[in-house]
C-alpha positions as CSV (number, residue, x, y, z in Angstrom):
1,M,7.3,-17.4,21.7
2,P,4.5,-14.8,22.1
3,T,2.4,-13.8,19.2
4,P,3.2,-10.3,18.0
5,R,0.5,-7.7,18.5
6,P,-1.8,-7.3,15.5
7,C,-1.7,-4.3,13.2
8,E,-4.3,-1.8,14.4
9,F,-4.8,1.9,14.1
10,P,-5.1,4.0,17.3
11,P,-8.7,4.8,18.3
12,Q,-8.5,8.3,16.9
13,I,-7.7,7.0,13.4
14,Q,-10.3,4.2,13.3
15,P,-13.1,6.4,12.0
16,R,-10.9,7.5,9.0
17,A,-9.9,3.9,8.3
18,Q,-13.4,2.7,8.3
19,K,-14.2,4.9,5.3
20,I,-11.3,3.6,3.1
21,R,-12.3,2.0,-0.2
22,L,-9.0,2.4,-2.1
23,L,-5.4,1.8,-1.0
24,T,-2.8,3.5,-3.2
25,L,0.8,2.3,-3.1
26,D,4.2,3.5,-4.2
27,V,6.6,0.8,-5.3
28,D,10.2,1.4,-4.5
29,G,10.6,1.6,-0.7
30,V,7.0,0.4,-0.1
31,L,6.3,-2.7,-2.2
32,T,10.0,-3.3,-2.4
33,D,12.9,-2.5,0.0
34,G,13.9,0.4,-2.3
35,G,17.1,-1.3,-3.5
36,L,17.9,-1.4,-7.2
37,Y,19.4,-4.7,-8.1
38,F,21.0,-5.3,-11.5
39,D,22.0,-8.6,-13.0
40,A,25.1,-9.1,-15.1
41,S,23.3,-8.1,-18.2
42,G,22.1,-4.8,-16.6
43,S,18.5,-5.9,-16.2
44,L,16.8,-4.4,-13.1
45,L,15.5,-6.9,-10.6
46,K,13.1,-6.2,-7.8
47,R,12.4,-8.1,-4.5
48,F,8.8,-8.4,-3.3
49,H,7.6,-9.9,0.0
50,V,5.0,-12.7,-0.2
51,H,3.2,-11.4,2.8
52,D,2.3,-8.2,0.8
53,G,1.2,-10.3,-2.1
54,L,-1.2,-12.4,0.0
55,G,-2.4,-9.3,1.8
56,I,-3.2,-7.7,-1.6
57,K,-5.2,-10.8,-2.6
58,I,-7.1,-10.7,0.8
59,A,-7.8,-7.0,0.4
60,M,-9.2,-7.4,-3.1
61,E,-11.4,-10.3,-1.9
62,A,-12.7,-8.1,0.9
63,G,-13.7,-5.4,-1.6
64,L,-10.8,-3.0,-1.1
65,Q,-9.6,-1.5,-4.3
66,L,-5.8,-1.2,-4.9
67,A,-3.8,1.1,-7.1
68,V,0.0,1.4,-7.7
69,I,1.7,4.5,-8.9
70,T,5.5,4.5,-9.4
71,G,8.1,6.8,-10.8
72,L,10.1,4.1,-12.5
73,K,9.3,1.8,-15.4
74,S,10.1,-1.8,-14.7
75,P,9.1,-5.1,-16.4
76,A,9.6,-6.8,-13.1
77,V,7.0,-4.6,-11.4
78,Q,4.6,-4.9,-14.3
79,T,4.8,-8.7,-14.0
80,R,4.2,-8.6,-10.3
81,I,1.3,-6.2,-10.5
82,R,-0.3,-8.2,-13.3
83,E,0.2,-11.4,-11.3
84,L,-1.6,-9.9,-8.3
85,G,-4.5,-8.7,-10.5
86,I,-4.2,-5.0,-9.6
87,H,-6.2,-3.0,-12.2
88,H,-4.9,0.5,-11.5
89,Y,-1.2,0.5,-12.3
90,Y,0.7,3.6,-13.5
91,E,4.4,3.7,-14.1
92,G,6.7,6.5,-14.9
93,H,4.8,9.1,-12.9
94,H,6.5,11.3,-10.3
95,R,3.4,13.7,-10.1
96,K,1.1,11.2,-8.4
97,T,-1.7,13.4,-7.0
98,P,-3.5,13.9,-10.4
99,L,-3.6,10.1,-10.8
100,V,-4.9,9.6,-7.2
101,R,-7.7,12.0,-8.0
102,R,-8.4,10.3,-11.3
103,I,-8.5,6.8,-9.8
104,A,-10.8,8.0,-7.0
105,A,-13.2,9.6,-9.6
106,E,-13.1,6.4,-11.7
107,E,-14.1,4.4,-8.6
108,G,-16.8,6.9,-7.7
109,I,-15.3,7.7,-4.3
110,G,-14.1,10.8,-2.5
111,L,-10.5,11.4,-1.5
112,E,-11.5,10.9,2.2
113,Q,-12.0,7.2,1.2
114,V,-8.5,6.9,-0.1
115,A,-5.4,5.7,1.8
116,Y,-1.9,6.2,0.4
117,L,1.2,4.4,1.6
118,G,4.5,6.2,0.7
119,D,8.1,6.7,1.7
120,D,9.7,9.5,-0.2
121,L,9.3,13.1,-1.3
122,V,7.3,12.3,-4.5
123,D,4.7,10.8,-2.1
124,L,4.1,14.0,-0.1
125,A,1.6,15.6,-2.4
126,P,-0.8,12.6,-2.5
127,L,-0.4,12.0,1.2
128,R,-1.7,15.6,1.8
129,V,-4.9,15.0,-0.1
130,V,-6.1,11.6,1.0
131,G,-8.2,10.6,4.0
132,L,-5.6,8.2,5.4
133,P,-1.9,9.1,4.8
134,L,0.4,6.2,5.7
135,A,4.1,5.7,5.8
136,V,6.7,3.0,6.2
137,P,9.1,3.3,9.1
138,N,12.1,3.8,6.8
139,A,10.4,6.7,5.0
140,R,12.0,10.1,4.7
141,P,11.4,12.4,7.7
142,E,9.0,14.7,5.8
143,V,6.8,11.7,4.9
144,L,6.8,10.4,8.4
145,D,5.7,13.9,9.6
146,Q,2.7,13.8,7.1
147,A,1.6,10.3,8.0
148,C,-1.2,9.6,10.5
149,W,0.2,6.0,11.0
150,V,3.5,4.2,10.3
151,T,3.5,0.5,9.5
152,P,5.4,-1.8,11.9
153,H,7.4,-3.4,9.0
154,S,9.7,-1.6,6.6
155,G,9.0,-1.3,2.9
156,G,9.5,-4.5,1.1
157,H,9.3,-6.4,4.3
158,G,5.5,-6.7,4.8
159,A,4.6,-3.0,5.2
160,V,1.8,-3.3,2.6
161,R,0.3,-6.2,4.5
162,D,0.5,-4.2,7.7
163,A,-1.6,-1.4,6.1
164,I,-4.1,-3.8,4.7
165,E,-4.5,-5.7,7.9
166,A,-5.0,-2.4,9.9
167,I,-7.6,-1.1,7.4
168,L,-9.5,-4.4,7.3
169,R,-9.4,-4.6,11.1
170,A,-10.8,-1.1,11.4
171,Q,-13.6,-2.2,9.0
172,G,-14.3,-5.4,11.0
173,L,-13.3,-7.6,8.0
174,W,-9.9,-9.0,9.0
175,E,-11.1,-11.9,11.1
176,D,-13.6,-13.1,8.5
177,M,-10.9,-12.9,5.8
178,C,-8.6,-14.9,8.0
179,V,-11.2,-17.6,8.4
180,R,-11.8,-17.6,4.6
181,W,-8.1,-18.0,3.8
182,T,-7.4,-20.6,6.4
183,S,-10.4,-22.9,6.1
184,E,-10.2,-26.1,4.1
């Protein structure tokens, strides 16, 4: 079976991706498949993909900062974010742009150094202000129109890993990180 083509940005996007220091993520529809699962007691469950989790760990080790901003509040998401070691986590926020600006300021970077991966209408405003607006293929049409690149995998199925890999490839860091994570 042939190896799938690696995640890479087209040449015209490479210079923008090389500047990225912060990747900001939505949760539902990006880190998860967007489904809301409830157990018999009414507790909300979330499904996360392990490829995204390892991608996040690799990104942080490579020096890429991560932030997560979500409209919902969920103990399951809190647990996953804490487990991954993501410092910038904001829940219960539908107006995300002020937080993107604040996080960038806290990190001492400009908005042109921020990537944002989204899927729905609440993601449009931050997508319009960042240097690298990204979307998942199952995003709403308005979001797809705003994105400069769409991940090969859908939200909750490795889309975050796709974005991380493409950013790190553009920065010339992916191969070194692969060696680090696969050596004995």
